[in-house]
N, C-alpha and C positions, 0 to 999 in steps of 0.2 A: 305188334309191329316188329319187334325183335325177331319173333319166330318166322315172319314172312321173309325177312332178309337172310337170316342164318340158315333156316331150313332149306330155302331155295339155293343158297350158296353152297352148302354142303353137298346137295344132290348134284349140282352142276360140276363141282370139283370131282366127285366120284365118277359121274357118268361121262363127262366130256373133258375133264381135266382143265377147265377154265371157267370164267364167270361171264361168258358172252351173252347169256340170256337172263340176266338178273333184273333188267330195267322194268319189265312188266309187273314184277311183284313189288316194286317200290310203292305202287299205288294201291295194291291189294291190302296191305297191312293196315293203313289208316282207315280204309272203308270198313274192314272187318272189325277194327277196334271201335269205331263209332257205333256200329250196329250192336256190338256186345255191350257197350256202356249204356246205350239207350234201353236195351232189353233188361239189363241188370238194374237200372234205376227204376224201371216200371215194376219190377218184381221185388224191390226192397233189398237187393243184394248189398247195396252200399249204405244201408241204414246202420247207424252206430249200434243199435240194439241187436241187429243181426250179427254184427262183428263180435259182440260180447256174449251171444247166446251160448248156453251150455250144449244144446242139441246140435252137434256139428254135422250138418247135412250138406256142407259146401261142395264136397266131391260130386255128388249127384247133380246138384244145381248147376255147377260149372260145366259139366259134360253135357247136360241137357241144353243149356243156353248156347254152348259152342256148337252143338249139333244143329240148332236152329239157325245160327249165324252161317254155318256151312251151307245149309239148304238155301238160304237167302242169297248167298254169294253165287251159288251155282245157278239160281234163277236169274240173277242179274247178268251173269256171263252168257246165259242162253238168250235172254232178251236183247242183249247188245251184240250178239253174234261174234263174241270175242273168245269163245272157248278154245279155239284152235291155237291162240297165241300162247297159252299157258301149258307148260309141260306137265303131264300127268304125274310123273315122279316128283316134281317140285310141289305140286298141289298136295300129294299124299304126305310128303315130309312136313310141309307147313301145317297140314291138318292134324298131324300126330304130335308135333312139337308144341303147338300153341296151348292145348289144354294142360299139358304137363307143366309148362311155365306158369299158366294161370293159377293152377292149384298151389304151386310153390310160392308165388307172390301173395296169394290169398292167406296162406298160413303165416308168412312173414308179416303181412299187414296186421293180421289178428293178434300176433304176439306183440307187435309194436303198440297197437291200440290198447291192449290189456295192460302193458307196462305204463303207458301214459295215464290211463285211468287210475291205476293203483297208486301213482304218484300224486293224484289229485289235480292233474292239469286239465282234465275234461270234466265238465260239470253239466248237469241238467238244469231244469227249471227249479228255481229256489222255492222250496215248499215247507210249510208247517204241517206236521202230522198231528192229528187229533183222533184219539180212539181209545178203546179199552186196553188195559195192560196186557191181556192175553193176545190180542191181535197185533199190537205194536211189537211185542216180543218176538213174533214170528216173521217180522219184516226186517231184513238186513239192509245195510247201506248199499251194498253191491246189487242186491236184487232190485232195489228202488231205481237205481240208475239203469240197470240192464233191461228190466221189463217195462218200466214206466217212464224212463227219461227224467227222473227227479233227483235233485240233490237236497238232502234233508238239512234244514236249518236248526230245528228244535222239535222235540216231541212233547206234547201235552197229553197227560193221561186223564181220560174221562172216567168218572166213577163207574164201576162195573156192577153195582147193585141193581137188580131188576126192580122195576116199578110199573104200576098200571095207571098212574095218575096222568092228567092231561097237562101238567106243568112240570118244569124242572125243579129238582131239589136245589138246596143252597149250594151244595158241592158241585153239582152239574153246571149250574149257572156260573159259578166261579171259574170252572175249567174252560167253559166256552168263552167267557170274557177274557181270560188269560190268552187263549189262542188268538183272538182278534187283536189284542194289544201287541203280542209278540210278532204277529204277521205285519202289523203296521210299523213297529219299531225297526224290524229287520228288512223292510221293503220286500216281503215275500211276493212271489208271482202266483202261487197257488196255495189253497188250503186243501189238504188231503185227509179224508175220513177213513178210518180203519175200524169198522164195527161189524159184528156178525149180521149177516143179511136178514136173518130171521127176527132180529130185534128192531122191528119197524117203528116202535115208539121212540127210541132214541134217535133213529135216523131222521124221523119227521121233526122232532123237537130241535135237533141240531140244525137241520136245514132251515127251519123258520128263524132260529136264532142268528144264523149267519147272513141273513138278508141285509144286515147293516153293513156288511163288508162288500166291496165291489169286486173282490178277487174271485176268479173261477174256483169252484168247489167240485172235487171229484171224490167218488166213493170207490175205494179199491175193493177188489174181490176178497172175501174173507178166506180163512185158512182152508175151509172145505172146498170152496170153488177153486182155489189155487192148486189144491191137491188133485182135483179132477183134471184141471187144465194141464198138469204135469204128466198125466197118464199118457203113454205112447199111443193108446187107442183113440185119443181125442186129438183133434187138430184145430188150432186157433190161429187164424192168419195174423191177428193183431192182439196186443195185450188187452185184456178185458178190464175195463173200468167204466163207471157210469158218471157222466157229467150231470150234476144236479143243479148247477148254477154256472152260467158262462159270464165272461167279462162283457161289459156293455159295448166296448169298442175293441176292434182288432188292433194289432200293432200298426198296420198300415193306416188305419183310420186315425189312430192317435197321432201318428206322424203328420198326416195331412192337416189335422185340426191344429196341431202345435205350430206348423208352418204358417197357417193363416193367422194364428194368434201373434206370433213374433212379428210378422210383416205388418199386420194391422196396428199393433201397439207402437212399433217404431215410427210408422207414418203418423199416427195420432199424436205422439209426443212431440214430434218435430213441428207439425202444423199447429198444434194447440199450445206450444210453448209461450207465445206472447200472452194468450188468454190466461194461462196458468200464472204467469208473473203478475199480471194486473189483479187477478183474484187474490193472490197471496198478499199483495200490498193493501188491498181493500180490507181484508180480514184483520190485518195488524192495526190498521187505522180505526176500524170500527169498534173493536172490543179487545180487552186484554186476554191473553192466552196464546197457545201455539197456533201455527197456520194449519198444520195437519191434525186430523183426528184419527187415532189408531185404536182399533178394538179387535179383540180376538174373535175369530170366526172358525167354524169347522169347514175344512176343505175336502178334497178327494180322500176317500177312506176315513173320513171324520178326523183327519189330521189338522190340528189347529195352526193358524197363521195369523199375523197381524194385518188387518185390512187398512188401506190408506184412503182417506177422504179429506176434502177440505172441511175445516171445522165450521159448522153452521149453528152450533148451539153454545150456550154458556156453560154447559156441563160436559163431562168426559166420562160417561158411564161405561163401565166394563167389569161386570161382576155377576153375582147371583141374581141381581135385580136390575133389569134394564127396561125403562118405560118407553114404549113406542111413541114416535112423534105423532101428534094429532093436529088437526086443522086449527089454525090460530094458536099454536103452542107458544106460551110465553117464553120458553127456553130458547127459541130460535132468534138469532140476532137479525138486525136489519139487512146486513149484507148476506147473511145465511139464508134468509127467506128468498132472496133473488137467486142465489146459487142453487137452492133446492128446486125452485120452480123451473129453472132452466137445465137442471141435472148437471151443471158444471161441477158440483161437489163430488161427482163420481169419477171425474177425469183422472185423479191420481191413481185410481185402481189399474191404470195402464202399467204402472210400475209392478203391481202384483202379477200382471199377465206376463211381463218380461221375466220375472223371477220364477215363473212356472207354478205359482200358487193359485192362479185363477185363469180363466179363459175369457175371450171376448163374449162368448155366448154360452150360457149354462144356467142352471138354477141359481137364483140369487142367494148368497149366504146370509144367514140370520145370526143374531147375537146368540151366544152360548146359552143364555138363560131361556131364550125362546125355543132353541133346539130341544132342550131338555123338557120344556113344557109341552110342546106340540108332539114330540116324539112319543109321549105317553098317551096322547089322545088319538093320534092317527097312526094306524098300523103300517101304512106305506111310506111314512115320512122318511125313514132311514134310507130309502132308495135314492133320495136326492143326492146322497154322498157317493153314488156310484160313478159320477163324473166330476170334473173340476167345476167349481162354482163360476158364474159368469158375471160380467158387468151388466149385461142385459140378458133376457131370456124370453122363451115363448110365453110364460105367464105374464110378463110385463107388457108385451105387445098385445096381449089378449085382454088387457084392462085390469089385471090383478096387481095394482100398485097401491102404495100407501099403507095405512094402518089395517091390521087384521083383528078387529075388535071381536069378531065372532069366529068360532071354529069352522063354520061353513066357508068363510072367506079364505082361510088358510087351506082348507081342503080343496077348494077350486084352484088355488095356486099350486098345490102339490100335484093335483091331477094333470095340470098343464106341464109341470116339470117332468112327470113320469112319461107323458106322451112324447115329449121332446127326446128323452133318453132312448125310448123304444123306436123312434123314427128318425134318428139323427142322420144327417147328410151334410156335406159342404154346401149344397144348394140351400138347405134349410137354414144354415147359419147365415149365409149371405142375405137370405130373405128377411131373417129376424133383424139383422143389422140395418137393413133398409127401412123396415117398419119402425125400428127404434128411432131413426132420424125423423120420421113423420110423427111419431108419438110425442117426441120432445116438444113439438109445437103446440100440443094440447096441454095447456097449463092447468086445466081444471082438476086433473087427477093427481097433481103433485103439490105438496105443501111442506 
């Protein structure tokens, strides 16, 4: 835009000694700038990785894109029959000055971006690196940000000893467990693997072991692949990495689901406040003990949280041994039996929803003791922690409520939970909420 005004002005002063024909070019600059930005965005010119790339091909790209813009502008002038309005000398000055200024601005922007990145003010996706010592040693912090858009939180070294077994060694299992714990503690966004690509045994074992984590898992190219990619005779349009596990919900889907949760929980707490008050009074009058029952449960990414429920039993179990409620269970109080049959005991979990620990709809959270037990029996059980647990879920409206005395019953519940995770939509959540209201009227399945 600056070139359109200055280039035209300089020519008019030299050729005519005044600025009498400057007005037509005041509209040319913005149009050319818009075309240039659109083309640059589509070709990745404004990508942060492109600004930090070591192979500086900006000069050729800028001149190529400006040539295309010039051709498009010429075509527009021809189609609009306005070519005679513009001085040829002004057009030439504009066309020569613009790419020079674009190259200068690009180099200045590259320098500013590099300084900001060096100061740590620009960060990529927070990632935990898990790999062999040799592969991790060849990955620098700047390379991770420049080529893959990642900011390293911590590195976990995986034992490099080769093996042909079908199970992990003690050291390998410990390294994998540490990576999962560190990723959970530091709220990482990705788990990045750095292994030799020919070591398929380790990659498959690690992939299977990471199923318990809901985080996206990427396998970076090893040293050999990166050396080939850096060869000038090879051309890679994008950084090469393999996604071996994706997150269950995108950021937009997470935002939409969270918005539904917050609105639904607030409306529910306001409408059900009188019922909650009456229930609390009835619990205190019926039996000694607190109004609320709190028990640790595993939430998203297997992160523990205390779940809130109205107390319906005479016991407060929360440990290595938790006995599931059975039909005609003597531990259930008189008021508790009514609260459980009507599902009013679940209402305080709306507080967990507002705190972000639960969702209105999702896999029902189980006691820690049950998670540990069924996690060993069912290989897909850990996938339930890939989303937030819910007050209700697809399994509940499909009839999987109450005690799971047999493994087949829990497997049916897990299968429903996995189907929900793989087929999630806001429409499905609303459908489950509606079916839950109808299911509450069926008192035969609750006790």
